[in-house]
All heavy atoms as TSV, in Angstrom:
chain	resi	resn	atom	element	x	y	z
A	1	MET	N	N	2.161	6.599	25.744
A	1	MET	CA	C	3.019	6.367	24.595
A	1	MET	C	C	3.236	4.859	24.350
A	1	MET	O	O	3.409	4.172	25.299
A	1	MET	CB	C	4.360	7.069	24.843
A	1	MET	CG	C	5.330	6.918	23.702
A	1	MET	SD	S	6.956	7.565	23.992
A	1	MET	CE	C	6.621	9.324	23.881
A	2	GLY	N	N	3.126	4.439	23.143
A	2	GLY	CA	C	3.259	3.021	22.843
A	2	GLY	C	C	4.680	2.567	22.702
A	2	GLY	O	O	5.607	3.339	22.593
A	3	ASN	N	N	4.864	1.275	22.667
A	3	ASN	CA	C	6.211	0.656	22.473
A	3	ASN	C	C	6.518	0.376	21.010
A	3	ASN	O	O	5.551	0.064	20.318
A	3	ASN	CB	C	6.360	-0.676	23.298
A	3	ASN	CG	C	6.287	-0.412	24.737
A	3	ASN	OD1	O	6.717	0.628	25.253
A	3	ASN	ND2	N	5.732	-1.379	25.447
A	4	ILE	N	N	7.725	0.495	20.596
A	4	ILE	CA	C	8.149	0.145	19.287
A	4	ILE	C	C	9.145	-0.994	19.432
A	4	ILE	O	O	10.111	-0.964	20.093
A	4	ILE	CB	C	8.863	1.390	18.571
A	4	ILE	CG1	C	7.866	2.533	18.491
A	4	ILE	CG2	C	9.361	0.928	17.216
A	4	ILE	CD1	C	8.549	3.816	17.925
A	5	SER	N	N	8.761	-2.088	18.718
A	5	SER	CA	C	9.660	-3.240	18.760
A	5	SER	C	C	10.854	-3.088	17.775
A	5	SER	O	O	10.660	-2.635	16.659
A	5	SER	CB	C	8.875	-4.462	18.278
A	5	SER	OG	O	9.786	-5.585	18.221
A	6	LEU	N	N	12.031	-3.378	18.246
A	6	LEU	CA	C	13.200	-3.357	17.497
A	6	LEU	C	C	13.739	-4.761	17.046
A	6	LEU	O	O	14.843	-4.952	16.544
A	6	LEU	CB	C	14.305	-2.641	18.239
A	6	LEU	CG	C	14.048	-1.148	18.608
A	6	LEU	CD1	C	15.166	-0.593	19.419
A	6	LEU	CD2	C	13.914	-0.354	17.359
A	7	HIS	N	N	12.945	-5.773	17.363
A	7	HIS	CA	C	13.327	-7.142	16.963
A	7	HIS	C	C	13.514	-7.259	15.497
A	7	HIS	O	O	12.782	-6.610	14.748
A	7	HIS	CB	C	12.179	-8.118	17.405
A	7	HIS	CG	C	12.059	-8.390	18.806
A	7	HIS	ND1	N	11.429	-7.651	19.705
A	7	HIS	CD2	C	12.645	-9.410	19.605
A	7	HIS	CE1	C	11.535	-8.099	20.878
A	7	HIS	NE2	N	12.287	-9.192	20.849
A	8	GLY	N	N	14.523	-8.047	15.129
A	8	GLY	CA	C	14.728	-8.323	13.747
A	8	GLY	C	C	16.100	-8.021	13.256
A	8	GLY	O	O	17.000	-7.731	14.056
A	9	LYS	N	N	16.316	-8.085	11.929
A	9	LYS	CA	C	17.633	-7.868	11.340
A	9	LYS	C	C	17.845	-6.372	11.087
A	9	LYS	O	O	16.996	-5.688	10.524
A	9	LYS	CB	C	17.778	-8.660	10.068
A	9	LYS	CG	C	19.067	-8.615	9.485
A	9	LYS	CD	C	19.108	-9.545	8.205
A	9	LYS	CE	C	20.455	-9.554	7.556
A	9	LYS	NZ	N	20.514	-10.473	6.405
A	10	TRP	N	N	18.999	-5.891	11.547
A	10	TRP	CA	C	19.370	-4.494	11.374
A	10	TRP	C	C	20.852	-4.430	10.844
A	10	TRP	O	O	21.506	-5.456	10.821
A	10	TRP	CB	C	19.329	-3.712	12.719
A	10	TRP	CG	C	17.973	-3.540	13.238
A	10	TRP	CD1	C	17.204	-4.405	13.863
A	10	TRP	CD2	C	17.155	-2.299	13.195
A	10	TRP	NE1	N	15.976	-3.897	14.264
A	10	TRP	CE2	C	16.003	-2.586	13.780
A	10	TRP	CE3	C	17.483	-1.097	12.710
A	10	TRP	CZ2	C	15.016	-1.576	13.947
A	10	TRP	CZ3	C	16.503	-0.064	12.788
A	10	TRP	CH2	C	15.286	-0.365	13.465
A	11	GLN	N	N	21.213	-3.235	10.425
A	11	GLN	CA	C	22.588	-3.021	10.095
A	11	GLN	C	C	23.232	-2.034	11.014
A	11	GLN	O	O	22.570	-1.041	11.398
A	11	GLN	CB	C	22.730	-2.479	8.545
A	11	GLN	CG	C	22.311	-3.596	7.607
A	11	GLN	CD	C	22.620	-3.149	6.196
A	11	GLN	OE1	O	22.402	-1.986	5.892
A	11	GLN	NE2	N	22.953	-4.072	5.383
A	12	VAL	N	N	24.467	-2.257	11.296
A	12	VAL	CA	C	25.252	-1.347	12.224
A	12	VAL	C	C	26.510	-1.029	11.617
A	12	VAL	O	O	27.237	-1.883	10.999
A	12	VAL	CB	C	25.369	-1.973	13.631
A	12	VAL	CG1	C	26.132	-3.256	13.604
A	12	VAL	CG2	C	26.002	-0.969	14.564
A	13	GLU	N	N	26.926	0.262	11.757
A	13	GLU	CA	C	28.273	0.630	11.261
A	13	GLU	C	C	29.133	0.998	12.387
A	13	GLU	O	O	28.840	1.802	13.229
A	13	GLU	CB	C	28.097	1.890	10.366
A	13	GLU	CG	C	29.394	2.384	9.733
A	13	GLU	CD	C	29.273	3.587	8.836
A	13	GLU	OE1	O	28.070	4.085	8.724
A	13	GLU	OE2	O	30.280	3.990	8.251
A	14	LEU	N	N	30.290	0.302	12.484
A	14	LEU	CA	C	31.186	0.489	13.620
A	14	LEU	C	C	32.378	1.284	13.070
A	14	LEU	O	O	33.035	0.949	12.035
A	14	LEU	CB	C	31.665	-0.811	14.192
A	14	LEU	CG	C	30.585	-1.694	14.709
A	14	LEU	CD1	C	31.176	-3.001	15.214
A	14	LEU	CD2	C	29.822	-1.000	15.806
A	15	LYS	N	N	32.779	2.341	13.789
A	15	LYS	CA	C	33.944	3.156	13.341
A	15	LYS	C	C	35.054	2.918	14.327
A	15	LYS	O	O	35.210	3.725	15.253
A	15	LYS	CB	C	33.588	4.584	13.233
A	15	LYS	CG	C	32.567	4.874	12.125
A	15	LYS	CD	C	32.217	6.297	11.984
A	15	LYS	CE	C	31.207	6.501	10.829
A	15	LYS	NZ	N	30.985	7.815	10.536
A	16	GLU	N	N	35.797	1.873	14.148
A	16	GLU	CA	C	36.913	1.494	15.071
A	16	GLU	C	C	38.164	1.465	14.239
A	16	GLU	O	O	38.296	0.622	13.320
A	16	GLU	CB	C	36.685	0.088	15.611
A	16	GLU	CG	C	35.457	0.077	16.488
A	16	GLU	CD	C	35.205	-1.411	16.937
A	16	GLU	OE1	O	35.717	-2.350	16.331
A	16	GLU	OE2	O	34.495	-1.558	17.935
A	17	ASN	N	N	39.164	2.314	14.538
A	17	ASN	CA	C	40.476	2.239	13.860
A	17	ASN	C	C	40.318	2.229	12.344
A	17	ASN	O	O	40.862	1.324	11.684
A	17	ASN	CB	C	41.312	1.071	14.353
A	17	ASN	CG	C	41.544	1.142	15.816
A	17	ASN	OD1	O	41.553	2.181	16.468
A	17	ASN	ND2	N	41.643	0.001	16.442
A	18	ALA	N	N	39.632	3.139	11.746
A	18	ALA	CA	C	39.420	3.276	10.330
A	18	ALA	C	C	38.610	2.050	9.737
A	18	ALA	O	O	38.529	1.953	8.566
A	18	ALA	CB	C	40.741	3.392	9.559
A	19	ASP	N	N	38.032	1.242	10.591
A	19	ASP	CA	C	37.174	0.138	10.183
A	19	ASP	C	C	35.767	0.744	10.088
A	19	ASP	O	O	35.123	1.001	11.093
A	19	ASP	CB	C	37.220	-0.972	11.195
A	19	ASP	CG	C	36.238	-2.090	10.847
A	19	ASP	OD1	O	35.766	-2.155	9.710
A	19	ASP	OD2	O	35.936	-2.905	11.798
A	20	GLU	N	N	35.276	1.035	8.924
A	20	GLU	CA	C	33.912	1.545	8.789
A	20	GLU	C	C	33.070	0.586	7.981
A	20	GLU	O	O	32.382	1.018	7.130
A	20	GLU	CB	C	34.043	2.966	8.057
A	20	GLU	CG	C	34.824	3.952	8.865
A	20	GLU	CD	C	34.867	5.337	8.261
A	20	GLU	OE1	O	34.100	5.580	7.293
A	20	GLU	OE2	O	35.713	6.104	8.664
A	21	LYS	N	N	33.162	-0.605	8.411
A	21	LYS	CA	C	32.277	-1.627	7.758
A	21	LYS	C	C	30.879	-1.644	8.330
A	21	LYS	O	O	30.671	-1.252	9.427
A	21	LYS	CB	C	32.934	-3.036	7.985
A	21	LYS	CG	C	34.288	-3.183	7.439
A	21	LYS	CD	C	34.803	-4.602	7.692
A	21	LYS	CE	C	36.207	-4.759	7.071
A	21	LYS	NZ	N	36.828	-6.085	7.523
A	22	ILE	N	N	29.967	-2.099	7.488
A	22	ILE	CA	C	28.571	-2.249	7.877
A	22	ILE	C	C	28.332	-3.706	8.154
A	22	ILE	O	O	28.608	-4.617	7.307
A	22	ILE	CB	C	27.644	-1.699	6.854
A	22	ILE	CG1	C	27.849	-0.162	6.694
A	22	ILE	CG2	C	26.181	-1.960	7.223
A	22	ILE	CD1	C	27.061	0.456	5.602
A	23	TYR	N	N	27.798	-4.023	9.392
A	23	TYR	CA	C	27.563	-5.388	9.765
A	23	TYR	C	C	26.031	-5.628	9.932
A	23	TYR	O	O	25.362	-4.704	10.313
A	23	TYR	CB	C	28.199	-5.658	11.112
A	23	TYR	CG	C	29.743	-5.552	11.065
A	23	TYR	CD1	C	30.316	-4.292	11.417
A	23	TYR	CD2	C	30.519	-6.644	10.777
A	23	TYR	CE1	C	31.731	-4.200	11.362
A	23	TYR	CE2	C	31.929	-6.471	10.771
A	23	TYR	CZ	C	32.517	-5.196	11.080
A	23	TYR	OH	O	33.868	-5.111	11.062
A	24	ASP	N	N	25.640	-6.867	9.697
A	24	ASP	CA	C	24.268	-7.268	10.045
A	24	ASP	C	C	24.200	-7.664	11.460
A	24	ASP	O	O	25.135	-8.333	11.993
A	24	ASP	CB	C	23.847	-8.326	9.135
A	24	ASP	CG	C	23.648	-7.972	7.677
A	24	ASP	OD1	O	23.211	-6.799	7.454
A	24	ASP	OD2	O	23.821	-8.786	6.793
A	25	ILE	N	N	23.175	-7.279	12.095
A	25	ILE	CA	C	22.955	-7.727	13.558
A	25	ILE	C	C	21.497	-8.029	13.722
A	25	ILE	O	O	20.618	-7.484	13.031
A	25	ILE	CB	C	23.395	-6.546	14.526
A	25	ILE	CG1	C	23.346	-7.037	15.931
A	25	ILE	CG2	C	22.560	-5.315	14.287
A	25	ILE	CD1	C	24.004	-6.019	16.902
A	26	VAL	N	N	21.225	-9.005	14.562
A	26	VAL	CA	C	19.847	-9.453	14.806
A	26	VAL	C	C	19.545	-9.071	16.230
A	26	VAL	O	O	20.226	-9.484	17.151
A	26	VAL	CB	C	19.663	-10.971	14.584
A	26	VAL	CG1	C	18.208	-11.414	14.922
A	26	VAL	CG2	C	19.998	-11.332	13.139
A	27	LEU	N	N	18.473	-8.304	16.438
A	27	LEU	CA	C	18.002	-7.848	17.797
A	27	LEU	C	C	16.851	-8.716	18.217
A	27	LEU	O	O	16.042	-9.171	17.386
A	27	LEU	CB	C	17.630	-6.391	17.686
A	27	LEU	CG	C	18.709	-5.358	17.365
A	27	LEU	CD1	C	18.128	-3.977	17.315
A	27	LEU	CD2	C	19.913	-5.451	18.258
A	28	PRO	N	N	16.745	-8.947	19.550
A	28	PRO	CA	C	17.524	-8.459	20.623
A	28	PRO	C	C	18.789	-9.292	20.799
A	28	PRO	O	O	18.740	-10.599	20.772
A	28	PRO	CB	C	16.621	-8.599	21.866
A	28	PRO	CG	C	15.739	-9.685	21.518
A	28	PRO	CD	C	15.536	-9.715	19.996
A	29	SER	N	N	19.885	-8.669	20.889
A	29	SER	CA	C	21.195	-9.305	21.152
A	29	SER	C	C	22.237	-8.161	21.397
A	29	SER	O	O	21.860	-7.016	21.477
A	29	SER	CB	C	21.607	-10.123	19.981
A	29	SER	OG	O	21.803	-9.360	18.806
A	30	THR	N	N	23.486	-8.559	21.394
A	30	THR	CA	C	24.619	-7.676	21.600
A	30	THR	C	C	25.535	-7.805	20.411
A	30	THR	O	O	25.544	-8.783	19.712
A	30	THR	CB	C	25.354	-7.901	22.895
A	30	THR	OG1	O	25.967	-9.203	22.871
A	30	THR	CG2	C	24.412	-7.835	24.131
A	31	THR	N	N	26.439	-6.877	20.333
A	31	THR	CA	C	27.493	-6.995	19.258
A	31	THR	C	C	28.389	-8.207	19.561
A	31	THR	O	O	28.808	-8.909	18.643
A	31	THR	CB	C	28.359	-5.771	19.148
A	31	THR	OG1	O	28.873	-5.386	20.504
A	31	THR	CG2	C	27.596	-4.585	18.664
A	32	GLU	N	N	28.575	-8.508	20.861
A	32	GLU	CA	C	29.364	-9.665	21.188
A	32	GLU	C	C	28.655	-10.950	20.776
A	32	GLU	O	O	29.282	-11.885	20.172
A	32	GLU	CB	C	29.636	-9.727	22.751
A	32	GLU	CG	C	30.484	-10.932	23.134
A	32	GLU	CD	C	30.765	-10.956	24.626
A	32	GLU	OE1	O	30.203	-10.237	25.384
A	32	GLU	OE2	O	31.646	-11.797	24.995
A	33	GLU	N	N	27.355	-11.041	21.017
A	33	GLU	CA	C	26.661	-12.209	20.536
A	33	GLU	C	C	26.658	-12.406	19.051
A	33	GLU	O	O	26.593	-13.456	18.525
A	33	GLU	CB	C	25.200	-12.204	21.051
A	33	GLU	CG	C	25.120	-12.373	22.523
A	33	GLU	CD	C	23.672	-12.102	23.102
A	33	GLU	OE1	O	22.889	-11.370	22.477
A	33	GLU	OE2	O	23.428	-12.612	24.176
A	34	ASN	N	N	26.681	-11.273	18.315
A	34	ASN	CA	C	26.689	-11.297	16.851
A	34	ASN	C	C	28.182	-11.356	16.324
A	34	ASN	O	O	28.310	-11.258	15.133
A	34	ASN	CB	C	25.940	-10.069	16.326
A	34	ASN	CG	C	24.440	-10.233	16.350
A	34	ASN	OD1	O	23.878	-10.745	15.456
A	34	ASN	ND2	N	23.876	-9.780	17.468
A	35	LYS	N	N	29.073	-11.437	17.261
A	35	LYS	CA	C	30.545	-11.556	16.903
A	35	LYS	C	C	31.043	-10.446	15.954
A	35	LYS	O	O	31.713	-10.659	15.007
A	35	LYS	CB	C	30.806	-12.926	16.211
A	35	LYS	CG	C	30.495	-14.086	17.188
A	35	LYS	CD	C	30.755	-15.416	16.540
A	35	LYS	CE	C	30.551	-16.610	17.421
A	35	LYS	NZ	N	29.676	-16.591	18.496
A	36	ILE	N	N	30.683	-9.187	16.321
A	36	ILE	CA	C	31.219	-7.988	15.653
A	36	ILE	C	C	31.747	-7.030	16.641
A	36	ILE	O	O	31.347	-7.075	17.858
A	36	ILE	CB	C	30.166	-7.322	14.706
A	36	ILE	CG1	C	28.947	-6.852	15.582
A	36	ILE	CG2	C	29.697	-8.296	13.607
A	36	ILE	CD1	C	27.962	-6.065	14.777
A	37	GLY	N	N	32.641	-6.184	16.229
A	37	GLY	CA	C	33.250	-5.161	17.106
A	37	GLY	C	C	34.397	-5.787	17.923
A	37	GLY	O	O	34.709	-6.959	17.792
A	38	LYS	N	N	35.005	-4.900	18.672
A	38	LYS	CA	C	36.048	-5.294	19.532
A	38	LYS	C	C	35.591	-5.534	20.944
A	38	LYS	O	O	34.776	-4.839	21.480
A	38	LYS	CB	C	37.164	-4.203	19.556
A	38	LYS	CG	C	37.785	-4.011	18.181
A	38	LYS	CD	C	38.871	-2.979	18.318
A	38	LYS	CE	C	39.559	-2.837	16.968
A	38	LYS	NZ	N	40.621	-1.785	17.056
A	39	LYS	N	N	36.269	-6.605	21.583
A	39	LYS	CA	C	35.919	-6.892	23.008
A	39	LYS	C	C	36.563	-5.812	23.872
A	39	LYS	O	O	37.763	-5.523	23.741
A	39	LYS	CB	C	36.426	-8.277	23.292
A	39	LYS	CG	C	35.885	-8.758	24.615
A	39	LYS	CD	C	36.167	-10.274	24.798
A	39	LYS	CE	C	35.440	-10.789	25.994
A	39	LYS	NZ	N	35.686	-12.221	26.113
A	40	MET	N	N	35.832	-5.265	24.814
A	40	MET	CA	C	36.361	-4.250	25.707
A	40	MET	C	C	36.711	-4.876	27.048
A	40	MET	O	O	35.939	-5.742	27.499
A	40	MET	CB	C	35.333	-3.097	25.865
A	40	MET	CG	C	34.996	-2.405	24.550
A	40	MET	SD	S	34.038	-0.888	24.829
A	40	MET	CE	C	35.162	0.122	25.749
A	41	ARG	N	N	37.774	-4.460	27.556
A	41	ARG	CA	C	38.168	-4.863	28.884
A	41	ARG	C	C	38.120	-3.757	29.872
A	41	ARG	O	O	38.610	-2.679	29.491
A	41	ARG	CB	C	39.605	-5.500	28.880
A	41	ARG	CG	C	39.640	-6.728	28.020
A	41	ARG	CD	C	40.978	-7.341	27.997
A	41	ARG	NE	N	40.916	-8.456	27.166
A	41	ARG	CZ	C	41.827	-9.448	27.122
A	41	ARG	NH1	N	42.837	-9.366	27.914
A	41	ARG	NH2	N	41.737	-10.431	26.294
A	42	ILE	N	N	37.534	-3.950	31.075
A	42	ILE	CA	C	37.455	-2.966	31.980
A	42	ILE	C	C	38.573	-3.068	33.021
A	42	ILE	O	O	38.795	-4.194	33.590
A	42	ILE	CB	C	36.109	-2.995	32.731
A	42	ILE	CG1	C	34.991	-2.823	31.743
A	42	ILE	CG2	C	36.011	-2.009	33.862
A	42	ILE	CD1	C	33.536	-3.005	32.259
A	43	LYS	N	N	39.331	-1.990	33.220
A	43	LYS	CA	C	40.454	-2.054	34.181
A	43	LYS	C	C	39.891	-1.589	35.540
A	43	LYS	O	O	39.154	-0.637	35.694
A	43	LYS	CB	C	41.599	-1.185	33.764
A	43	LYS	CG	C	42.205	-1.598	32.414
A	43	LYS	CD	C	43.347	-0.659	32.081
A	43	LYS	CE	C	43.950	-1.070	30.760
A	43	LYS	NZ	N	44.997	-0.146	30.384
A	44	ASN	N	N	40.340	-2.312	36.596
A	44	ASN	CA	C	39.906	-1.948	37.945
A	44	ASN	C	C	40.932	-1.045	38.570
A	44	ASN	O	O	42.018	-1.033	38.425
A	44	ASN	CB	C	39.747	-3.246	38.817
A	44	ASN	CG	C	38.619	-4.010	38.370
A	44	ASN	OD1	O	37.678	-3.552	37.812
A	44	ASN	ND2	N	38.671	-5.315	38.594
């Protein structure tokens, strides 16, 4: 099976607290690097 590259500009829809906006994201990266979405904190 071959590989499929996901590099490039994509759109992502985040559904957070009635926030259903569509954001542009450039892959490879994370939502944090693209400054979208909410920062999650992990409790120990």
